C-alpha positions in Angstrom: -9.4 -44.0 -17.8 -12.0 -45.8 -19.9 -15.8 -45.8 -20.6 -17.9 -48.3 -22.3 -20.2 -47.0 -25.1 -23.3 -48.1 -23.2 -22.3 -45.9 -20.4 -21.8 -42.7 -22.5 -24.9 -40.4 -22.1 -27.2 -40.0 -25.0 -27.1 -36.2 -25.8 -29.5 -36.3 -28.8 -32.0 -38.9 -30.0 -34.4 -39.0 -32.9 -35.5 -41.0 -35.8 -32.4 -42.9 -37.0 -30.3 -40.7 -34.7 -28.4 -41.5 -31.6 -25.6 -39.3 -30.4 -23.7 -40.2 -27.4 -21.1 -37.7 -25.9 -18.8 -37.6 -22.9 -16.9 -34.4 -22.6 -13.5 -33.6 -21.2 -12.0 -37.0 -21.4 -8.4 -35.7 -21.3 -9.6 -32.4 -22.8 -11.5 -34.2 -25.6 -15.1 -34.9 -26.2 -15.7 -38.5 -27.3 -18.8 -39.2 -29.4 -20.5 -42.3 -30.8 -22.8 -41.1 -33.5 -25.5 -42.9 -35.5 -27.1 -40.5 -38.1 -29.5 -41.3 -40.9 -29.0 -40.7 -44.7 -29.9 -37.1 -45.5 -28.7 -35.5 -42.4 -27.2 -32.1 -43.4 -25.3 -30.1 -40.9 -25.1 -27.0 -43.1 -28.3 -25.2 -41.9 -27.3 -26.0 -38.3 -24.1 -24.2 -38.8 -25.5 -21.0 -40.1 -24.3 -18.1 -38.0 -20.9 -19.6 -37.1 -17.8 -18.1 -38.8 -18.0 -18.9 -42.5 -21.2 -20.8 -41.6 -19.1 -23.8 -40.9 -17.8 -25.9 -38.0 -14.7 -24.4 -36.3 -14.0 -27.6 -34.3 -11.5 -30.1 -35.6 -12.5 -33.7 -35.3 -10.6 -37.0 -35.4 -12.5 -40.2 -36.0 -13.3 -43.6 -37.5 -16.1 -44.5 -39.7 -17.8 -47.8 -38.6 -20.3 -47.8 -41.4 -21.9 -45.5 -44.0 -20.8 -42.6 -46.0 -20.3 -38.9 -45.2 -19.8 -36.0 -47.6 -17.5 -33.4 -46.1 -17.3 -29.9 -47.6 -14.5 -27.6 -46.7 -14.5 -23.8 -46.7 -11.8 -23.8 -49.3 -14.3 -25.6 -51.7 -12.7 -29.0 -51.5 -14.9 -32.1 -50.8 -14.2 -35.6 -49.7 -16.2 -38.8 -49.0 -15.6 -40.7 -45.7 -16.7 -44.3 -45.7 -16.5 -47.5 -43.7 -13.0 -48.1 -42.4 -11.7 -44.6 -42.9 -9.7 -42.9 -40.1 -10.1 -39.2 -40.6 -9.1 -35.7 -39.4 -11.4 -32.8 -40.2 -9.7 -29.4 -39.6 -11.8 -26.4 -38.7 -13.8 -24.9 -41.5 -16.2 -27.7 -42.7 -19.7 -29.0 -42.9 -21.1 -32.5 -43.8 -24.0 -34.4 -45.3 -24.7 -38.0 -44.4 -25.0 -40.0 -47.8 -25.6 -43.5 -46.3 -26.8 -44.2 -42.7 -23.7 -43.5 -40.7 -22.0 -44.7 -37.5 -18.8 -43.0 -36.3 -16.5 -42.6 -33.3 -15.2 -39.1 -33.1 -12.8 -37.2 -30.8 -12.8 -33.4 -30.6 -11.4 -30.7 -28.3 -14.1 -30.1 -25.7 -14.0 -26.4 -25.7 -14.6 -25.9 -29.4 -17.0 -28.9 -29.6 -19.2 -27.4 -26.8 -19.2 -24.1 -28.6 -20.4 -25.7 -31.9 -23.0 -28.0 -30.2 -24.5 -25.1 -28.2 -25.0 -23.3 -31.4 -26.4 -26.3 -33.2 -28.8 -26.9 -30.3 -30.2 -23.4 -30.7 -30.5 -23.8 -34.4 -32.4 -27.0 -34.0 -34.8 -25.3 -31.6 -35.4 -22.6 -34.1 -36.1 -25.0 -36.9 -38.5 -27.1 -34.9 
């Protein structure tokens, strides 16, 4: 089974932001995300356990830089060409305009994105 990026539905769009997601592709959600510098997921995760993302992610950075902060206090920078695994218990801040391909378990991803959607509505 395959799908072209152009055929993955846009689930969120805004200034400098395009998020495309297809759920349940073999139990995984596949995302192509373009996010602008300064995007901070931290306030959108408030209210989840430890105020962080409980969904693991596997991905590849096409361009840009992302600061990832883990619940245990560790931090790392993801940048162009990096293949990554983010275990549960993290937040992130975009440091340079970012383009990533990401794979996440659909159940956990949906839980987090439902929460993020509610938070975005509250902050608007």
